[in-house]
N, C-alpha and C positions, 0 to 999 in steps of 0.2 A: 521603491518598493516594486516588488515583483508583477511583471503582467501577469492579469489574471487569468489563470489559464482551466479547461475543466479535463479531463480523464475517463476512463469505463475502467470500474472495478470487478471483475469475473473472480465467481468462485470457483468454478470450473465444476460445477455438480456435474455426476452421468448416473446416469440408471438404464436398466436393461429394460424398458418400458416402451409402449409403442406410441406415448403420449410425447415424447421425450424425444430431440434431436440429437442428445446425447447419447448414447446409449452403451458406449465402451469409452475407459480408458482415453485411447488412440481419438477418437472420437472429441470431447472434449480439447484436448490438445491442438491439430487439427484447425479446431474452432476456433481459439485461439488465435490462432496466428494468421486464417481470414479478416477474422474480427477486429483485428489490430490493422491487418493492411485497411480492410475499407473502410477503418476512424481513420487512420490517417486524411484517405481521399478527402474526408469530410471535414476535416483542418482540425478535429476533435485532435487535444495535444497529450494523453496517453492513455497509454495499457496498462493496466496495473494487476496485478493475482493475488488474492488470498491463497497460501500454504495450508493447509494440511497433510495429517499423518495418520495412517489407518483406518482411512474413511474413502468414500468414493468422488473426493475432489482431487485436486490440482497437489501434490507433494513435492516434486525434484521443481523448483521452479529453473535454473541454469540454463539446462537445455530449449525448454521454453521459447526464455528472454534471447535467448544467442539464434535463434531459427526467428525468431520478428526480428531482432537488430539486421542481420539479414536481409533481409527481403525488404524493411520499410528503409527512408532516411532521414526524416524527423522525428517523428512521434517517441515521446518521453516511455520508456521499457521500465515499470518499475513490480515491486510486490509490499502485498500490504497486510498480513507482515509473514515475515521469514520467522518461527519460532527456534529464539538459538537454544532455546533447551538440546534441541535433537542435534546441533551441527560443529561440525569439525572446522575449528574457527581457519586454520591455514589451509587449507584443501576448500572450506570457502571461499577465501582469499585468494587463491588460484580462480577457481571457477569465476566468479566477479569479476574481478582482471580482465579473464579470455573470453567472457563474454560482453564486456565491456569494449572489448579492442575491436569486436567485430562489427558493434551498434556503431562505430565509428567510419565503418567503412567510407561514408559518404565526405567524408573532412572531417578535422575538429576533435574536440572531445565526444569519449563516449554518454550513452543517453541512456547511460540506466542511476535508475533512483531506488535504492532499495531500501525499505522500512523492515526492522525487524526490529526484536520484544522479546516481552519473558513469554509470551505467544498466548492463547486464549485456552476457555474449555473445552475440552475434546474427548472423541470415545473411548480411549485408552487409554487404562488404567495404569500413570507411570509411566506410558509411553517413549520417553528421552529414556528411563532407563533400559528398556530393549535395547534402544541403539548403543549401550554400553557408554553414557552419561548419568552419576550417581551423583548428588552433589554430595560437599563431603562434609564431615564431620564440623555440625554445629553452622551448617547453610544451610539456606532452601534454595527453591528455585529460581526465583527472581536473582540470587548472585549469584547463583552458574552463570544463568543469562547473561547480566553485564561484565562477569571475567570474561565472560569467550565473544563478546562483545571489544571486551577493549581490547583482547590481542587480536581476533580480524580485523579490526581500524588501524590499531598497530603497522601490522603486515602490510595492507591495501596504503598506507601510506609510505610502505619501502623501509621502514627499520628493523633491523635484523632481526632474525629470533634461533638463527642454528647455529654452534660452531663448524666452521670449515673445517674436515678432514685434511691435515697437514700430509696423509699418504697421493692426495689426491690434486694437494698444489700448493699454493701458497697459505701460510696460516692464515684466519681474519675470520669473521663472523660473514652470514648467509642471510638474504633478503627474500622471502620469493620472488617468484617469480610467474610469467609476465609483473609486470605492473602497468596502471593505466593511469593516464593523468588527468584529473580531475577527479577521480572519485570519490576519495576521502572527502569533497562537500558533499556530496552526494546521497547522504547515510539518514536516517530517518529514522527516530524510535518512534515506535507506537506507545502513544501515551490517552492511559485510562484514567488518569486524577490531572488535581493541580499540583501537584506533590511533587509528580513521576514528570509532568511538562517541567518544573522548574527544576528536578538536576537532568534533565534532557537538556536545556539549554547549558549547564553550566559545566553538560560533556561534549557542545559545540557541536551538536547534531540538532537535524531540521524536523519539525514538530508532527507525526501523523497523528489526526484524533477522529478517532471513526462515529459510529449513530450511538456509542455508548460508553455513558463512562459508569464505571465501578464506585461513583458517590452518589449523594443526593442531599442538597439544600434546603429545598423545594419550590424552587424556583424554577423555569421552564428549558428544558433542555439546550437551547440555544444563547442564553442567558448564561447557565453553567458555564459551555463550552469559551464563549469566549472570556468569561473568568480565567477559564485555561490559559489562552493564548494570549493575553494578555501581563499576565504573570509571567508565560515564557517569555516575552520578548522584553520584560524588565528585567527578570536575572538574564537573557545573552546580554541585553546591552550591559549589565553591573558587570556580568564576566570580562568582557573589554573585548569583547569578538570583533576581529576587522568585517569582516563581509556583511550582507544581509543574509538573516535566515528565514527560509519557506514553511509556510506554514498550510499541510492538508486541513480539509476534512470533507468527512464522505457523507452521502444522503443518500435515500430510493428516492426517484422521482420518476415515474411512468405517466405518460401523459395517454391522457383517451381521447385516440382521434377516429378511431376504427370499431364496426360490432366486433370485432376480433379480438383488440385491446379490452369490449366490457367483457364481450365471453372469461377470458383472464382475469382480468382485475377488477370486475366492478366499473362504477359509474366516479367514485371518489375514495380518499384513501381516511384514517379514523379522526385524522386531527388534531389528535394527540398525544402526548408525550404516553409513557409505558413507566414503571417502576415498578420493580422484582428484587428478588434475592437473585444472585451470579455469587459463585463460592463461597455461601455462607455470609458476603457483603450487597446489601441494598444498594440498586444502579438502577442508572436510567436509560434508559433507551429513545434516540429520537424520534419521531412521528415519518413515516414512508409521507410521499407528494405524490396526489395522486387522483386525476382530474383533466379537467377543460386548463391547454397550455399557458393561454391567459390568466387563470386562477391558480397553475403553480408559480407560472411569472413574478406576479404579484408578493406570493405568498414569499417565496425566496428573497425576492429584493428587501424583505422584511427582515428574515435570518439571520439574528445580527452573527454567529460565528462564520457562517456563508460569507457577507459580507470582509467579516476580518481576516481573510484566509486568503492565502494567493491562487492555491490549487482546487478545484472541488471533485471530487470522486464520485462520479453516480452508480450505484451497486447496477448488473446487468445483471436480467436473467437468462443465464447464458443456456439454458438445458428447451429454449425455444428456436434456439440456429442463430445463423448468421445473419439473413436477411430480417428477418423482426426486431433481432439486435438493431441492424444498424436502419434501420428505420426509424429506431427508436431517438437514437444517437440521433440522428438526419432530424427530428423531429424538436430536438432538444438543445441543437443548436442551431435552427433557426429563429422558435420560437419563443423558447427559456431563461437559453445562458445571456442574449443580452441585457436581458432584465438584474444579472448581478455583476454586471461589467464586463464581463467577456466579447471580444471581436477574433474573429477566427485570424489567425496565424497568414501572415503576407508571405 
């Protein structure tokens, strides 16, 4: 099994308000780079970013990922997740390979860990249609996202995607350039159900599961997520893939150790999962872990899905700034993460 890793997940919010440390998109981008640098110094394993369109959040991840790759040497750099409905798969393949190669400047393979999926609810009505991507007759958004993902993965694997122009040289077929070794094995699918987790395994992608599942069987969230992970691993084994897959889950973890923490977040989390409707489907949301570090550590040690995953992504309140979030990550690394089996990388 892979070593247990922890990373931060930033939604990249910004808002022009006196209480926000990120008043502009530029603030959110630059502070994302600075937080990744600080996280690497703390021994955190990953810097991940949510991608949203038509909102005051991060929308174009590759410039940000490339900049972080150039400023750091060890930390994994990823997305959670890119909505494939909006993407040109071949241009995305070029961008991903270039950013990955930049991150490999310290030697070895690149460090990109790209989470992709069909996407999540958004502020725009049919936003991807405005980008020029409309499902074909008889298709839906999920089908479009999967087709684009298949083409993107073929392109980064070096498969030829276009015929050469014989007027420019020898006849034949061409692949996108550049290519980045190892990148095809570092693609994750953001799965919200047990069925899509099985599909993800059959496709040979890593599994990225978040703090909500768009299904509810009445069992606690971590147990439902554990069932998703187990079904994924069974399907992976059945598919006959040779490498060991990776699995990530995300959690909201806010340790309270100061008056400022209490001012922002109170004393304790709600302690319960939430159940509601999302796009007409009954969904279960995982609880937030807020409170004293030792209490959170004990609760996370009992979280079945956290224990089963090799990577835990911790959502950060990015609008509170780099200093606040660096201290938050430092507390988690020192007082909480060892309880789930994490050790600082040497």
